[in-house]
KELUM-97859 format. One record per residue: y, x, z of N, C-alpha, C in turn; chain. Coordinates in Angstrom, 1 decimal. Layout:
    nc2    nc1    nc3   cac2   cac1   cac3    cc2    cc1    cc3 chain
      Y      X      Z      Y      X      Z      Y      X      Z     A
...
***
This chain:
    nc2    nc1    nc3   cac2   cac1   cac3    cc2    cc1    cc3 chain
   43.1   30.1  -18.2   42.2   29.6  -17.1   42.0   31.1  -16.4     A
   41.9   31.7  -15.3   41.8   32.7  -14.5   40.5   32.6  -14.1     A
   39.6   33.7  -14.0   38.3   33.6  -14.1   37.7   35.0  -13.3     A
   37.1   35.0  -12.4   36.5   36.5  -11.7   36.2   37.4  -12.7     A
   36.5   38.7  -12.3   35.6   39.7  -13.2   34.2   39.4  -13.5     A
   33.5   39.3  -12.2   32.1   39.1  -12.4   31.6   37.7  -12.5     A
   32.8   37.3  -13.5   32.2   35.5  -13.5   30.8   35.5  -15.2     A
   30.0   35.1  -14.5   29.5   35.0  -15.5   28.9   33.3  -15.9     A
   28.8   32.8  -17.2   28.6   31.3  -17.0   27.2   31.0  -17.0     A
   27.0   29.9  -16.8   25.7   29.8  -16.3   25.2   28.9  -17.4     A
   23.3   29.6  -18.2   23.3   29.3  -19.1   22.6   27.9  -19.2     A
   23.3   27.0  -20.3   22.6   25.6  -20.3   21.2   25.7  -20.1     A
   20.9   24.8  -19.7   19.2   24.6  -19.3   19.0   23.3  -20.0     A
   18.4   22.5  -20.6   17.5   21.5  -21.2   16.3   21.1  -20.4     A
   16.5   20.2  -19.6   15.6   19.8  -19.1   14.6   19.1  -19.8     A
   12.7   19.7  -19.6   12.2   19.1  -20.3   11.6   18.0  -20.3     A
   11.3   17.2  -21.1   11.0   15.5  -21.2   10.4   15.3  -20.6     A
   10.0   14.1  -19.9    8.7   13.9  -18.9    7.9   13.2  -19.7     A
    6.6   13.6  -19.5    5.4   13.2  -20.2    5.4   11.4  -19.3     A
    5.4   10.2  -20.4    5.1    8.9  -19.7    4.1    8.5  -20.7     A
    2.8    7.9  -19.5    1.7    7.6  -20.5    2.1    5.9  -20.5     A
    2.1    5.7  -22.0    2.2    4.4  -22.3    1.2    3.3  -21.9     A
    2.1    2.2  -21.0    1.4    1.1  -20.8    1.0   -0.1  -20.8     A
    1.4   -0.4  -22.2    0.8   -1.5  -23.1    0.2   -0.8  -24.4     A
   -1.0   -1.2  -24.9   -1.6   -1.2  -26.2   -0.5   -1.1  -27.4     A
   -0.8   -1.4  -28.5   -0.4   -1.8  -29.6   -0.6   -3.1  -29.7     A
   -1.8   -3.2  -29.2   -2.7   -4.7  -29.3   -1.5   -5.8  -28.2     A
   -0.9   -4.9  -27.5   -0.1   -5.7  -26.4   -1.4   -6.2  -25.0     A
   -2.4   -5.1  -24.7   -2.7   -4.9  -23.9   -2.2   -4.3  -23.0     A
   -2.3   -4.6  -21.5   -1.4   -3.8  -20.8   -3.0   -3.2  -19.6     A
   -2.4   -1.5  -19.8   -3.3   -0.9  -19.0   -2.9   -0.6  -17.4     A
   -1.5   -1.3  -17.1   -1.3   -0.8  -15.7   -1.9   -1.7  -14.9     A
   -2.0   -1.7  -13.8   -3.4   -2.5  -12.6   -2.3   -3.9  -11.8     A
   -1.4   -4.1  -12.6   -0.4   -5.1  -12.2   -0.6   -6.6  -12.6     A
   -0.6   -7.2  -11.9   -1.1   -8.7  -12.1    0.3   -9.6  -11.9     A
    0.7   -9.6  -13.5    2.4  -10.4  -13.1    2.3  -11.8  -12.7     A
    3.0  -12.1  -11.5    3.0  -13.3  -10.7    4.4  -14.0  -10.5     A
    4.8  -14.7  -11.8    6.5  -15.0  -11.9    7.2  -14.1  -11.6     A
    8.1  -13.7  -10.7    9.0  -12.6  -10.5    8.0  -11.5   -9.3     A
    7.3  -11.8   -9.7    6.7  -10.5   -8.7    5.2   -9.9   -9.3     A
    5.0   -8.7   -9.3    3.6   -8.1   -9.6    2.5   -7.9   -8.2     A
    1.1   -8.3   -8.8    0.2   -8.1   -7.3   -0.3   -7.0   -7.7     A
   -0.5   -5.8   -6.9   -1.6   -4.6   -7.3   -2.7   -4.7   -6.3     A
   -4.1   -4.5   -6.6   -5.2   -4.6   -5.6   -4.9   -3.8   -4.6     A
   -5.0   -3.8   -3.2   -5.0   -2.8   -2.4   -6.5   -3.2   -1.4     A
   -7.4   -2.4   -1.3   -8.2   -2.4   -0.3   -8.3   -1.9    0.6     A
   -8.1   -2.2    1.9   -7.9   -1.5    3.1   -9.1   -1.0    3.6     A
  -10.0   -1.6    3.9  -11.3   -0.9    4.8  -12.7   -0.4    3.8     A
  -12.9    0.6    4.1  -14.4    1.2    3.5  -15.4    0.8    4.0     A
  -16.7    0.8    3.6  -17.8    0.4    4.6  -18.1    1.2    5.4     A
  -18.2    2.6    5.1  -18.6    3.8    5.7  -17.4    4.7    6.2     A
  -17.2    5.8    7.1  -16.1    6.4    7.4  -15.7    7.2    6.3     A
  -16.8    7.6    5.6  -16.5    8.6    4.6  -16.0    8.0    3.3     A
  -16.2    6.8    2.9  -15.9    5.7    2.0  -14.0    5.7    1.9     A
  -13.6    6.1    0.8  -12.1    6.2    0.9  -11.6    5.0   -0.3     A
  -11.5    4.2    0.2  -10.6    2.8   -0.5   -9.2    2.8   -0.4     A
   -8.6    1.9   -1.8   -7.2    2.0   -1.5   -6.6    1.0   -2.7     A
   -6.4    1.8   -3.7   -5.5    1.4   -5.0   -6.8    0.9   -5.9     A
   -7.0    0.6   -7.2   -7.7    0.5   -8.1   -7.7    1.9   -8.7     A
   -9.0    2.3   -9.2   -9.0    3.5  -10.3   -7.8    3.6  -11.1     A
   -7.5    5.0  -11.7   -6.7    4.8  -12.3   -5.2    4.4  -12.5     A
   -5.0    4.0  -11.2   -3.8    3.2  -10.9   -2.8    3.7  -11.2     A
   -2.7    5.0  -10.4   -1.5    6.2  -10.9   -1.3    6.8  -11.7     A
   -1.7    6.3  -13.1   -1.8    6.7  -14.4   -0.5    5.9  -15.0     A
   -0.6    4.7  -15.0    0.2    3.7  -15.5    1.7    2.9  -14.4     A
    2.3    3.4  -14.9    3.4    2.8  -14.4    3.5    1.2  -15.1     A
    3.7    0.1  -14.0    4.1   -0.9  -14.6    5.0   -1.0  -15.3     A
    5.5   -1.8  -16.4    6.2   -1.8  -17.3    7.4   -2.2  -16.8     A
    7.0   -3.6  -15.7    8.4   -3.7  -15.0    9.2   -2.6  -14.1     A
    8.4   -1.8  -13.9    9.2   -0.7  -13.2    9.6    0.4  -14.2     A
    9.5    0.7  -15.3    9.2    1.9  -16.2   10.4    1.2  -16.5     A
   10.7    0.1  -17.0   12.3   -0.6  -17.4   13.2   -0.6  -17.0     A
   13.2   -0.1  -15.7   14.1   -0.5  -14.6   14.2    1.3  -14.2     A
   13.4    2.0  -14.7   13.8    3.8  -14.2   12.9    4.2  -13.5     A
   11.6    3.7  -13.0   10.8    4.4  -12.3   10.3    5.3  -13.2     A
    9.9    6.3  -12.8    9.5    7.5  -13.8    8.0    7.4  -13.5     A
    7.4    8.5  -14.8    5.7    8.4  -14.4    5.5    9.6  -13.1     A
    6.2   10.5  -12.7    6.2   11.3  -11.5    6.3   10.6  -10.3     A
    7.5    9.4  -10.3    7.7    9.1   -8.9    6.5    8.2   -8.5     A
    6.0    7.3   -9.7    4.6    6.4   -9.8    3.5    7.0   -9.1     A
    3.2    8.3   -9.7    2.0    8.9   -9.1    2.4    9.5   -7.8     A
    3.4   10.1   -7.1    3.5   10.1   -6.2    3.5    9.2   -5.0     A
    3.8    7.8   -5.3    3.6    7.3   -4.6    2.3    6.4   -4.4     A
    1.5    6.9   -5.3   -0.1    6.3   -5.1   -0.6    7.3   -5.0     A
   -0.2    8.8   -5.4   -1.0    9.8   -4.0   -0.4    9.9   -2.7     A
    0.7    9.4   -2.4    0.7    9.3   -0.7    0.0    7.9   -0.3     A
    0.1    7.0   -0.6   -0.6    6.1   -0.3   -2.2    6.2    0.3     A
   -2.9    6.9   -1.0   -4.2    7.3   -1.2   -4.6    7.9    0.1     A
   -3.5    9.3    0.4   -3.5   10.2    1.1   -3.7    9.6    2.8     A
   -2.6    8.9    3.0   -2.9    8.0    3.8   -4.4    7.3    4.2     A
   -4.7    6.9    3.2   -5.6    6.1    3.5   -7.2    6.8    3.8     A
   -7.4    8.0    4.1   -7.9    8.8    4.6   -8.2    8.6    5.9     A
   -6.9    8.0    6.7   -7.0    7.8    8.3   -7.1    6.3    8.4     A
   -7.7    5.6    7.3   -8.1    3.8    7.6   -9.5    3.8    8.4     A
   -9.2    3.0    9.2  -10.8    2.5    9.8  -11.8    2.0    8.8     A
  -12.8    2.3    9.0  -14.2    1.6    8.0  -14.8    0.4    9.4     A
  -15.2   -0.6    8.2  -16.2   -1.4    8.8  -17.3   -1.1    9.8     A
  -17.8   -0.2    9.5  -18.8    0.4   10.2  -18.3    1.2   11.5     A
  -17.3    2.0   11.6  -16.4    2.4   12.3  -16.1    1.2   13.6     A
  -15.3    0.2   12.7  -14.7   -0.8   14.1  -15.9   -1.2   14.8     A
  -17.0   -1.5   13.9  -18.4   -2.2   14.8  -18.8   -1.2   16.0     A
  -18.9    0.0   15.4  -19.3    0.7   16.5  -18.7    0.8   17.8     A
  -17.3    1.0   17.3  -16.2    1.3   18.5  -16.3   -0.3   19.4     A
  -16.0   -1.7   18.7  -16.1   -2.4   19.8  -17.1   -3.1   19.9     A
  -18.4   -2.7   20.0  -19.6   -3.4   20.1  -20.7   -2.2   20.6     A
  -20.5   -1.2   20.4  -21.5   -0.2   20.9  -21.2    0.6   21.4     A
  -22.0    0.5   23.1  -23.3    0.1   23.0  -23.1   -1.4   24.1     A
  -22.1   -1.4   24.3  -21.5   -2.7   25.5  -22.1   -4.1   24.6     A
  -21.9   -4.0   23.3  -21.9   -5.3   22.8  -20.8   -6.3   23.2     A
  -21.1   -7.5   23.8  -20.0   -8.7   23.9  -19.1   -8.2   24.9     A
  -19.6   -7.4   26.0  -18.8   -7.0   27.0  -17.7   -6.0   26.4     A
  -18.0   -5.3   25.7  -17.3   -4.2   25.4  -16.5   -4.6   24.2     A
  -16.6   -5.6   23.5  -16.0   -6.3   22.5  -14.8   -6.8   23.1     A
  -14.7   -7.4   24.4  -13.8   -8.2   24.9  -13.2   -7.6   25.8     A
  -13.4   -6.3   26.2  -12.8   -5.2   27.2  -11.6   -4.5   25.7     A
  -12.3   -4.3   24.6  -11.2   -4.0   23.9  -10.1   -4.8   23.3     A
  -10.6   -6.1   23.2   -9.2   -7.0   22.7   -8.3   -7.5   23.6     A
   -8.9   -6.9   24.6   -7.8   -7.0   26.2   -7.0   -5.9   26.5     A
   -7.7   -4.7   26.0   -7.0   -3.3   26.8   -6.8   -2.4   26.2     A
   -7.2   -2.2   24.8   -7.3   -1.3   23.8   -6.1   -1.3   22.7     A
   -4.6   -1.0   23.0   -3.8   -1.0   21.8   -4.1    0.4   20.7     A
   -5.3    0.0   19.9   -5.7    0.7   19.1   -5.0    0.8   18.1     A
   -4.0   -0.3   17.6   -3.3    0.2   16.2   -2.1    0.1   16.4     A
   -1.9    0.4   17.7    0.0    0.8   18.0    0.4    2.7   18.1     A
    1.8    2.2   17.6    2.2    3.5   17.5    2.5    4.3   18.6     A
    1.7    5.3   19.5    1.8    5.6   21.1    1.3    7.1   20.5     A
    1.5    8.0   21.7    1.2    9.4   21.5   -0.1    9.9   21.2     A
   -1.1    8.8   21.6   -2.6    8.9   21.3   -3.3    8.1   19.9     A
   -2.1    7.9   19.2   -2.5    7.4   18.2   -3.3    8.2   16.9     A
   -3.6    9.5   17.3   -4.2   10.2   16.5   -5.6   10.2   16.6     A
   -6.1   10.1   18.1   -6.8   10.0   17.9   -8.1    9.4   17.5     A
   -9.6    9.8   17.3  -10.3    9.4   16.2  -10.8    7.7   16.7     A
  -10.6    7.3   17.4  -10.8    5.7   18.2   -9.4    5.1   17.8     A
   -8.3    5.7   17.7   -7.3    4.7   17.4   -7.0    4.7   16.0     A
   -6.2    3.9   15.6   -5.9    3.8   14.1   -4.3    3.6   13.7     A
   -3.9    3.7   14.8   -2.0    4.0   14.7   -1.3    4.7   13.8     A
   -2.1    5.6   13.8   -1.5    7.0   12.5   -1.8    6.2   11.4     A
   -2.8    5.5   11.2   -2.7    5.2    9.9   -1.5    3.8    9.2     A
   -1.4    2.8   10.4   -0.2    2.1   10.4    0.9    2.4   10.2     A
    0.7    3.3   11.6    2.2    3.9   11.2    2.6    4.7    9.4     A
    1.9    5.3    9.4    1.6    5.8    7.8    2.0    5.1    7.0     A
    1.4    3.7    7.0    1.7    2.7    5.9    3.1    2.5    6.1     A
    3.9    2.5    7.3    5.0    1.7    7.6    5.9    2.9    6.6     A
    5.7    3.9    6.8    6.9    5.1    6.4    6.5    5.0    5.3     A
    5.5    5.0    4.5    4.9    5.1    3.2    6.0    3.9    2.3     A
    6.0    2.7    3.0    6.4    1.0    2.4    7.9    1.7    2.7     A
    8.6    2.4    3.4    9.9    2.3    3.9   10.8    3.8    3.0     A
    9.5    4.6    2.2   10.0    5.4    1.3   10.2    5.0   -0.2     A
    9.0    4.0   -0.5    9.1    3.4   -1.6   10.4    2.3   -1.7     A
   10.8    1.7   -0.7   11.9    0.6   -0.7   12.9    1.4   -0.9     A
   13.3    2.8   -0.5   14.7    3.5   -0.3   14.9    3.6   -2.1     A
   14.1    3.2   -2.8   14.0    3.7   -4.1   14.2    2.3   -4.7     A
   13.0    1.2   -4.8   13.4    0.0   -5.0   14.3   -1.1   -4.8     A
   14.8   -1.0   -3.7   15.9   -1.6   -3.2   17.2   -1.5   -3.8     A
   17.8   -0.4   -4.2   19.1   -0.4   -4.9   18.9   -0.8   -6.0     A
   17.4   -1.3   -6.5   17.0   -1.9   -8.1   17.2   -2.9   -8.1     A
   17.5   -3.9   -6.6   16.7   -5.2   -6.4   15.7   -5.3   -7.0     A
   14.8   -4.5   -6.2   13.0   -4.8   -6.3   12.9   -4.4   -5.0     A
   11.5   -5.0   -4.3   10.9   -4.9   -2.9    9.7   -4.5   -3.1     A
    8.9   -3.8   -2.0    7.5   -3.5   -2.3    7.3   -4.1   -0.6     A
    6.3   -4.7   -0.3    5.7   -5.2    0.8    3.8   -5.4    0.9     A
    3.1   -4.4    1.3    1.7   -4.5    1.7    1.5   -5.7    2.7     A
    0.6   -6.5    2.3   -0.2   -7.8    2.5   -1.1   -8.1    2.7     A
   -1.4   -9.1    4.1   -2.9   -9.3    4.2   -3.3  -10.6    4.2     A
   -4.2  -11.6    3.2   -4.3  -12.6    3.4   -6.0  -12.9    3.8     A
   -5.9  -14.1    4.8   -7.2  -14.4    5.3   -6.8  -15.9    5.6     A
   -7.8  -16.8    5.4   -8.9  -16.4    4.2   -8.7  -15.9    3.0     A
   -9.4  -15.3    1.8   -8.8  -14.9    1.1   -8.5  -15.7    0.0     A
   -9.4  -16.8   -0.5   -8.6  -18.0   -1.1   -7.3  -18.0   -1.0     A
   -6.5  -18.0    0.0   -5.1  -18.4    0.3   -4.1  -17.2   -0.6     A
   -5.0  -16.1   -1.1   -4.0  -14.6   -1.3   -3.7  -15.1   -3.0     A
   -2.7  -14.5   -3.5   -2.3  -14.7   -4.9   -3.2  -14.1   -5.6     A
   -3.1  -14.1   -6.8   -3.8  -13.5   -7.9   -3.9  -12.3   -8.1     A
   -5.2  -11.2   -8.1   -4.9   -9.9   -8.8   -5.8   -9.6   -9.6     A
   -5.8   -8.5  -10.7   -6.6   -8.2  -11.6   -8.0   -8.5  -11.1     A
   -8.4   -7.5  -10.0   -9.3   -7.6   -9.2  -10.0   -8.4   -8.2     A
   -9.3   -9.8   -8.3   -9.8  -10.4   -6.9  -11.0  -10.9   -6.8     A
  -11.4  -11.2   -7.8  -13.0  -12.5   -8.6  -13.9  -11.1   -8.0     A
  -13.8   -9.9   -8.1  -15.0   -9.0   -7.9  -14.8   -8.6   -6.6     A
  -13.7   -8.6   -5.9  -13.3   -8.2   -4.5  -13.8   -8.9   -3.6     A
  -13.8  -10.5   -3.8  -14.3  -11.5   -3.0  -15.7  -12.0   -3.2     A
  -16.2  -11.2   -4.3  -17.8  -12.0   -4.3  -18.2  -11.7   -3.3     A
  -19.1  -12.5   -2.7  -20.2  -12.5   -1.2  -19.3  -12.3   -0.4     A
  -17.9  -12.5    0.0  -17.5  -12.3    1.1  -17.1  -13.6    1.6     A
  -17.3  -13.9    3.5  -16.9  -14.7    3.7  -15.5  -15.3    4.2     A
  -15.1  -16.0    5.1  -13.2  -16.2    5.3  -13.2  -15.2    6.0     A
  -13.8  -14.3    6.8  -13.4  -13.3    8.0  -12.9  -12.1    6.9     A
  -13.1  -12.4    5.5  -12.4  -11.1    4.7  -11.0  -10.8    5.0     A
  -10.4  -10.0    5.1   -9.0   -9.9    5.0   -8.4   -8.9    3.7     A
   -8.0   -9.8    3.0   -7.8   -9.5    1.4   -6.2   -8.8    1.4     A
   -6.0   -7.2    0.8   -5.2   -7.0    0.8   -4.5   -6.7   -0.6     A
   -3.2   -6.5   -0.6   -2.5   -6.5   -1.8   -1.2   -5.8   -1.6     A
   -0.7   -5.1   -2.8    0.4   -4.7   -2.8    1.4   -5.3   -3.5     A
    2.2   -5.9   -3.0    3.5   -6.5   -4.2    4.6   -6.5   -4.3     A
    5.0   -6.3   -5.4    6.7   -5.8   -5.9    7.3   -7.2   -6.0     A
    8.3   -7.0   -5.7    9.3   -8.2   -6.0   10.3   -7.6   -7.3     A
   10.5   -8.6   -8.4   11.1   -7.5   -9.0   12.5   -8.4   -9.7     A
   13.3   -9.0   -8.6   14.6   -9.7   -9.2   14.8   -9.6   -7.3     A
   16.4   -9.8   -7.5   17.0   -9.7   -6.0   16.9  -11.0   -5.7     A
   16.7  -12.4   -5.7   16.7  -13.4   -5.6   15.2  -13.3   -4.8     A
   14.1  -12.9   -5.6   12.4  -12.8   -4.8   12.5  -11.7   -3.9     A
   13.4  -10.4   -4.0   13.3   -9.4   -3.2   13.6   -9.8   -2.1     A
   14.9  -10.9   -1.4   15.2  -11.6   -0.6   14.1  -12.4    0.3     A
   13.4  -13.0   -0.6   12.3  -13.8    0.1   11.1  -13.0    0.3     A
   11.2  -11.7   -0.3    9.6  -11.1    0.2   10.2  -10.2    0.8     A
   10.9  -10.0    1.6   12.0   -9.2    2.5   11.4  -10.3    3.9     A
   11.5  -11.5    3.6   11.2  -12.5    5.0   10.0  -12.8    5.6     A
    9.2  -12.5    4.3    7.6  -13.1    4.8    7.3  -12.0    5.5     A
    6.1  -12.2    6.3    5.2  -11.3    7.1    4.2  -10.5    6.2     A
    3.7  -10.0    6.8    2.7   -9.0    6.6    1.7  -10.0    6.8     A
    1.5  -10.8    7.7    0.5  -11.3    7.8   -0.1  -12.7    7.8     A
   -0.9  -13.0    7.0   -0.9  -14.7    6.2   -1.9  -15.3    6.8     A
   -2.4  -15.5    7.7   -3.4  -16.1    8.6   -4.3  -15.0    9.4     A
   -4.1  -14.0    9.5   -4.7  -13.2   10.6   -4.8  -13.3   11.4     A
   -3.4  -13.7   11.9   -3.7  -14.3   13.5   -3.9  -13.3   14.7     A
   -3.7  -11.9   14.4   -4.4  -10.9   15.4   -3.9  -10.8   16.6     A
   -4.1  -11.7   17.4   -3.1  -12.0   18.7   -3.6  -10.6   20.2     A
   -5.0  -10.1   20.0   -5.7   -9.5   20.7   -4.9   -7.9   21.0     A
   -5.2   -7.3   21.8   -4.5   -6.0   22.0   -4.7   -5.1   21.2     A
   -5.5   -5.0   20.6   -6.3   -4.1   19.4   -5.7   -4.2   18.7     A
   -4.7   -5.7   18.3   -3.9   -5.8   16.9   -2.6   -5.6   16.9     A
   -2.2   -4.9   18.3   -0.5   -4.9   18.9   -0.3   -3.6   17.6     A
    1.1   -3.9   17.0    1.3   -2.6   16.0    0.7   -2.9   14.5     A
    0.1   -3.6   14.6   -0.6   -3.6   12.8    0.4   -3.9   12.0     A
    0.2   -3.1   10.7    1.2   -3.3    9.4    0.6   -4.3    8.3     A
   -0.8   -4.1    8.6   -1.2   -5.0    7.4   -2.8   -5.5    7.9     A
***
């Protein structure tokens, strides 16, 4: 075969083996943060912190351990870490409980709350969503993140969705549910990250809404993603 005089064969490159953190101990104890619920896994996702400087979201060390159900289908350690890291970065835009109370109730109290409910689309994906008094950039970021995750999972007959349950008694079980709901009343919105593990469950989860009992029909709820 003819080859140009300046042809140099490419050196063979052996990819470095990727470090994978074991997710199950020799005794069978799972280290990941997923709770197996039939053909789904549920992962705790705390949506809002109490104070503006408090960043909440996934459980501590969630990014360290790929759930074995995903690892067995080819989801790598680096891919899992990227998803968790991207989600937690977006959580920096999440509203806080105290911030919401100030925005909706201070200084006008009940009158201000009514006006916000009727006139303020603070959760919408609009040109002003970046303002500190708007949360549309947070919701939009969650939407983009979920699309990115499902671009990888869907070809593997899996699907991910962030969901909210209210009251929390209707929420499926997670590893930290009992701790999270302790002392909370029925107004607490329980957030989780659900991943369907086969084609049939995939289709079911796709058809389910994010909202399970929230029923936020006010203007400030338009555009909510979770």
